[in-house]
Backbone as CSV, one residue per row, in Angstrom:
resi,resn,N_x,N_y,N_z,CA_x,CA_y,CA_z,C_x,C_y,C_z
1,MET,140.750,-27.031,51.349,141.423,-25.744,51.285,141.557,-24.758,52.589
2,ALA,142.536,-24.387,52.679,142.759,-23.518,53.782,141.957,-22.340,53.765
3,LEU,140.904,-21.948,54.516,140.404,-20.547,54.675,141.331,-19.770,54.978
4,ILE,141.026,-18.432,54.236,141.634,-17.378,54.012,141.342,-15.892,55.246
5,TRP,141.538,-15.324,56.308,141.100,-14.471,57.119,141.321,-13.192,56.409
6,THR,140.657,-11.790,56.467,141.200,-10.784,56.390,140.180,-10.010,57.388
7,ILE,141.270,-9.488,58.209,140.436,-8.441,59.447,140.950,-7.078,59.582
8,GLY,139.874,-6.003,59.208,140.351,-4.758,59.180,139.295,-3.625,58.664
9,SER,139.675,-2.896,57.860,139.173,-1.667,57.290,139.408,-1.843,55.626
10,GLU,140.189,-3.159,55.281,140.297,-3.327,54.071,139.481,-3.806,52.783
11,ALA,138.071,-4.079,53.527,137.312,-5.091,52.594,136.541,-3.783,51.337
12,SER,136.561,-4.635,50.341,135.962,-3.742,48.957,134.732,-3.568,49.150
13,ALA,134.217,-2.767,48.544,132.655,-2.032,48.359,132.163,-3.299,47.815
14,GLU,132.593,-4.350,47.226,132.243,-5.461,46.410,131.924,-6.671,47.297
15,ASP,132.928,-6.826,48.523,133.119,-7.849,49.506,131.636,-7.216,50.611
16,LEU,131.673,-5.740,50.808,130.710,-5.677,51.739,128.940,-5.766,50.924
17,ASP,128.892,-5.398,49.779,127.481,-5.584,49.462,127.653,-6.958,49.337
18,ALA,128.360,-8.025,49.246,128.030,-9.218,48.825,128.190,-9.554,50.566
19,ILE,128.289,-9.271,51.414,127.861,-9.873,52.500,126.414,-9.221,52.894
20,SER,125.848,-7.826,52.785,124.802,-7.439,52.780,123.668,-7.899,52.108
21,ALA,124.026,-8.559,50.725,123.357,-9.456,49.829,122.975,-10.805,50.603
22,ALA,124.030,-11.315,50.984,123.272,-12.602,51.276,122.966,-12.607,52.943
23,VAL,122.843,-11.710,53.543,122.430,-11.282,54.818,120.607,-11.330,54.453
24,ILE,120.280,-10.259,53.700,119.528,-9.868,52.853,118.506,-11.464,52.785
25,SER,119.017,-12.359,51.453,118.494,-13.345,51.353,118.347,-14.214,52.009
26,PHE,119.106,-14.698,53.160,119.006,-15.248,54.170,117.785,-14.755,55.167
27,GLY,117.549,-13.722,54.849,116.118,-13.174,55.698,114.865,-13.447,55.028
28,ARG,114.732,-13.467,53.567,113.883,-13.292,53.006,113.577,-14.913,52.626
29,SER,114.865,-15.561,52.565,114.276,-16.945,52.679,113.613,-17.484,53.931
30,LYS,113.454,-16.616,55.055,112.556,-16.949,55.885,111.295,-16.469,55.935
31,ALA,111.477,-15.429,55.055,109.997,-14.386,55.658,109.290,-14.387,54.295
32,ILE,109.057,-15.696,53.229,108.356,-15.750,51.962,107.198,-15.580,52.391
33,ASP,106.309,-15.774,53.575,105.203,-15.246,53.604,104.631,-14.152,54.071
34,GLY,105.941,-13.384,54.059,105.661,-12.061,54.415,105.103,-11.000,52.928
35,HIS,105.616,-11.678,51.647,105.277,-11.315,50.644,106.068,-9.795,50.345
36,ALA,106.992,-9.721,50.597,107.882,-8.305,50.473,107.725,-7.906,49.044
37,GLN,107.075,-6.632,48.729,107.331,-5.862,47.887,107.710,-4.547,47.795
38,PRO,108.577,-4.102,47.209,109.579,-2.635,47.248,108.726,-1.495,46.667
39,ILE,108.830,-0.345,47.389,107.831,0.231,47.536,108.547,1.974,47.208
40,ALA,108.657,2.733,46.671,108.772,4.183,46.334,108.393,4.819,45.598
41,CYS,108.600,6.395,46.192,107.908,7.734,45.544,108.892,8.536,45.315
42,LEU,108.987,8.782,43.889,110.168,9.729,43.392,109.738,11.389,42.829
43,VAL,110.208,12.139,42.930,110.362,13.662,42.745,111.181,14.141,41.969
44,ARG,110.872,14.586,40.356,111.618,15.354,40.003,111.447,16.407,39.453
45,ASP,112.274,16.845,38.696,112.336,18.478,38.244,112.961,18.034,37.036
46,GLY,111.985,17.887,36.140,112.030,17.756,34.251,112.979,16.357,34.829
47,GLU,113.943,16.262,34.300,114.859,14.936,34.586,115.706,14.592,35.578
48,GLU,115.825,15.834,36.209,116.589,15.575,37.663,115.622,15.214,39.109
49,LEU,116.470,13.909,39.385,115.354,13.562,40.896,115.792,14.589,41.732
50,VAL,115.119,15.336,42.445,115.259,16.254,43.755,114.440,15.569,44.879
51,ALA,114.161,14.701,44.763,113.674,13.849,46.471,112.967,12.558,46.285
52,GLY,112.940,11.453,47.230,112.073,10.354,46.841,112.236,9.704,48.268
53,GLY,111.384,8.978,48.788,111.172,7.593,49.572,111.324,6.556,49.049
54,SER,111.922,5.322,49.743,112.135,4.006,49.504,111.770,3.085,50.944
55,GLY,111.260,2.005,50.077,111.061,1.118,51.059,110.761,-0.525,51.055
56,ARG,109.689,-1.364,51.880,109.263,-1.780,51.229,107.754,-2.421,51.720
57,THR,107.198,-2.937,51.450,105.454,-3.271,52.218,105.666,-4.942,52.932
58,GLU,105.549,-5.314,53.872,105.660,-6.634,53.945,105.146,-7.248,55.384
59,TYR,103.892,-8.221,55.544,103.463,-8.624,56.923,102.271,-7.645,57.135
60,THR,101.555,-6.477,56.258,101.097,-5.781,56.398,101.558,-4.585,57.261
61,ARG,103.093,-3.959,56.972,103.661,-3.028,57.582,104.415,-2.388,56.377
62,LEU,104.679,-1.329,56.691,105.621,-0.187,55.253,106.866,-0.155,56.523
63,PHE,107.767,-0.650,55.617,109.016,-0.578,56.342,109.513,0.716,55.515
64,VAL,109.915,2.038,56.290,110.526,3.250,55.149,112.130,3.060,55.875
65,ASN,112.877,3.078,54.617,113.992,2.797,54.614,115.117,4.508,54.113
66,TYR,114.545,5.075,52.932,115.217,6.362,53.141,113.982,7.023,52.655
67,VAL,114.115,8.761,53.443,113.406,9.842,52.611,114.213,10.761,52.495
68,TRP,114.734,11.712,51.285,115.438,11.906,51.004,115.151,13.197,49.930
69,VAL,115.548,15.007,50.178,115.227,15.705,49.505,116.055,16.785,49.374
70,ALA,116.494,17.031,48.169,117.435,17.868,47.688,117.572,18.863,48.299
71,GLU,118.572,19.513,49.179,119.063,21.059,49.772,117.944,21.783,49.241
72,ASP,118.408,22.253,47.946,117.652,23.365,47.566,116.153,23.258,46.827
73,HIS,115.320,21.908,47.581,114.244,21.486,47.624,113.711,21.542,48.945
74,ARG,114.146,21.741,50.100,113.969,21.595,51.335,113.119,22.464,51.927
75,GLY,112.325,22.392,52.633,111.199,23.458,53.229,109.843,23.871,52.503
76,GLN,109.543,22.676,51.275,108.361,22.613,50.232,107.037,21.785,51.045
77,GLY,107.625,21.079,51.938,106.538,19.817,52.286,107.024,18.326,51.596
78,LEU,107.692,18.771,51.059,107.907,17.387,50.073,108.173,16.119,50.753
79,ALA,108.688,16.124,51.914,109.388,14.946,52.708,108.014,14.383,53.211
80,SER,107.135,15.535,53.718,105.775,15.218,54.331,104.977,14.604,53.248
81,ARG,104.495,15.174,51.873,103.928,14.433,50.777,104.646,13.268,50.270
82,ILE,105.960,12.878,50.122,106.366,11.828,50.195,105.823,10.456,50.977
83,LEU,106.171,11.044,52.149,105.768,10.179,53.577,104.434,9.375,53.635
84,GLN,103.255,10.709,52.562,101.678,10.471,52.934,101.626,9.641,51.650
85,GLU,102.558,9.553,50.546,102.290,8.935,49.393,102.531,7.452,49.646
86,LEU,103.726,7.404,50.515,104.520,5.950,50.337,102.859,5.282,51.374
87,GLU,102.514,6.212,52.415,101.607,4.806,53.192,100.427,4.815,52.744
88,SER,99.938,5.751,51.752,98.895,5.747,51.039,98.803,4.221,50.024
89,GLU,99.705,4.303,49.712,100.110,2.928,48.449,100.195,1.698,49.442
90,ALA,101.068,2.018,50.697,101.027,1.062,51.673,99.766,0.481,51.850
91,ALA,98.658,1.379,52.175,97.447,0.837,53.092,96.710,0.312,51.366
92,ARG,97.321,0.768,50.412,96.399,0.279,49.144,97.078,-1.475,48.996
93,ARG,97.945,-1.892,49.510,98.306,-3.146,49.267,98.026,-3.609,50.848
94,GLY,97.366,-3.586,51.547,96.979,-3.754,52.902,97.495,-3.452,54.079
95,CYS,98.243,-2.627,54.139,99.274,-2.255,55.278,98.548,-1.276,56.361
96,HIS,98.203,-1.817,57.691,98.267,-1.181,58.833,99.128,-0.238,59.176
97,ASP,99.940,-0.070,59.200,101.257,0.755,59.956,102.503,0.743,59.283
98,SER,103.052,1.701,60.381,104.563,2.178,58.928,105.462,2.223,60.109
99,ILE,106.866,1.778,59.339,108.009,2.054,60.748,108.927,2.781,60.092
100,ILE,109.505,3.833,61.036,110.746,4.749,60.633,111.730,4.750,61.584
101,GLU,112.914,5.239,60.870,113.917,5.254,61.618,114.816,6.294,61.326
102,THR,115.458,7.202,62.512,116.260,8.821,62.428,117.259,8.756,62.988
103,LEU,118.276,8.925,62.940,119.493,9.602,63.687,119.125,10.938,64.252
104,ASP,118.508,11.965,63.423,118.206,13.347,63.194,116.728,13.690,64.797
105,TYR,117.326,14.411,65.415,116.111,15.260,66.068,114.882,16.022,65.411
106,ASP,115.216,17.054,64.803,114.558,17.530,63.939,114.074,16.652,62.839
107,VAL,114.295,15.735,62.126,113.468,14.591,61.574,112.612,13.997,62.342
108,ALA,112.973,13.229,63.648,112.306,12.832,64.722,111.167,13.465,64.707
109,ALA,111.050,14.787,64.876,109.798,15.770,65.421,109.214,16.119,64.138
110,LEU,109.676,15.826,62.801,108.852,15.990,61.615,107.822,14.362,61.834
111,TYR,108.589,13.526,61.982,107.652,12.473,61.712,106.505,12.428,63.132
112,TRP,106.693,12.864,64.182,106.408,12.917,65.396,104.583,13.542,64.509
113,ARG,105.098,14.612,64.055,103.758,15.568,63.203,103.243,14.860,62.464
114,LEU,103.520,14.020,61.667,103.166,13.466,60.787,102.246,11.957,61.267
115,GLY,102.345,11.642,62.504,101.402,10.788,63.286,102.207,9.774,64.066
116,TYR,103.616,9.650,63.919,104.755,8.629,64.379,104.775,8.874,65.462
117,ARG,104.896,7.383,66.367,104.949,7.817,67.997,106.573,6.792,68.041
118,SER,107.226,7.255,69.357,108.372,6.548,69.275,108.048,4.807,69.841
119,VAL,108.773,4.095,69.547,108.484,2.664,69.891,110.295,2.688,70.451
120,ALA,111.429,3.041,70.000,112.660,2.629,71.161,113.642,4.143,70.596
121,HIS,113.926,4.752,71.907,114.875,5.588,71.377,116.453,5.367,72.186
122,LEU,117.532,5.205,71.314,118.898,4.876,71.791,119.702,5.852,71.694
123,PRO,119.619,6.764,72.919,120.710,7.852,73.506,121.917,7.324,72.706
124,GLN,122.486,8.229,72.328,124.089,8.163,71.815,124.478,7.043,71.004
125,TYR,123.651,6.491,69.796,123.455,5.107,69.557,124.884,5.428,68.689
126,VAL,125.020,6.148,67.987,126.280,6.637,67.254,127.034,7.854,67.754
127,GLY,128.248,8.363,68.245,128.578,9.329,68.521,127.728,10.028,69.397
128,ARG,127.338,11.103,69.057,125.907,12.655,69.479,124.762,12.071,68.930
129,PHE,124.849,11.348,67.847,123.600,11.317,67.738,122.587,10.090,68.312
130,ASN,121.284,10.346,68.645,120.210,9.408,68.685,119.536,8.874,67.655
131,ARG,119.461,7.344,68.414,118.585,6.425,67.275,116.859,6.660,67.325
132,HIS,116.024,7.194,66.914,114.775,7.005,66.705,114.152,6.228,66.220
133,ILE,113.271,5.286,66.600,112.486,4.190,65.999,110.821,4.488,66.164
134,MET,110.339,4.554,64.874,108.688,5.553,65.107,107.812,4.431,64.446
135,LEU,106.777,4.918,64.759,105.461,3.604,64.510,104.655,4.821,63.960
136,LYS,104.026,4.699,63.097,102.617,5.219,62.478,101.210,4.046,62.548
137,VAL,100.375,4.199,63.717,98.982,2.661,62.989,98.402,3.839,62.567
138,GLY,97.657,2.950,61.869,96.301,3.719,60.946,96.901,4.086,59.705
139,LEU,97.402,3.265,58.706,97.104,4.454,57.646,96.190,4.225,56.541
140,VAL,95.970,4.773,55.661,94.979,5.377,55.148,94.865,5.600,53.627
141,PHE,94.334,4.891,52.530,94.486,4.938,51.382,93.910,6.316,50.911
142,HIS,94.481,6.993,50.030,93.931,8.395,49.491,93.999,8.179,47.986
143,GLY,92.933,7.814,47.546,92.852,7.686,46.171,92.185,6.930,45.658
144,ALA,91.561,6.819,44.074,90.627,5.771,43.875,90.872,4.311,43.792
145,ALA,90.114,3.970,44.043,89.602,2.376,44.497,90.522,1.581,42.916
């Protein structure tokens, strides 16, 4: 059977999702001893999701993928609290550190205030945005055992 090649920006969302899922599946097959588990912290105002964070715990590390707060709820400390809750749950799971990334200088400054330290900085990673990769060592579980 002949292979059909498509090059350019015409890939469907389904095709892009399939590629992403295949790469993740391949990586998961190599890291079976890491015991990856999803982790999330959700904040609702009634039924409405207004903030949250998500990622995974694996190999005694918390990998934070996303932290988000709705615009009208920003400035109330929700992002800090979400990270603290994720870190606490990760520590309960046996994690010792946490890694997070951002392209925003102000967000990197917030992470710095929360104990994260830069392990990599890529200037002009995309356009005018710099990539900040940050690590926090010494996660602490806050709560009943």
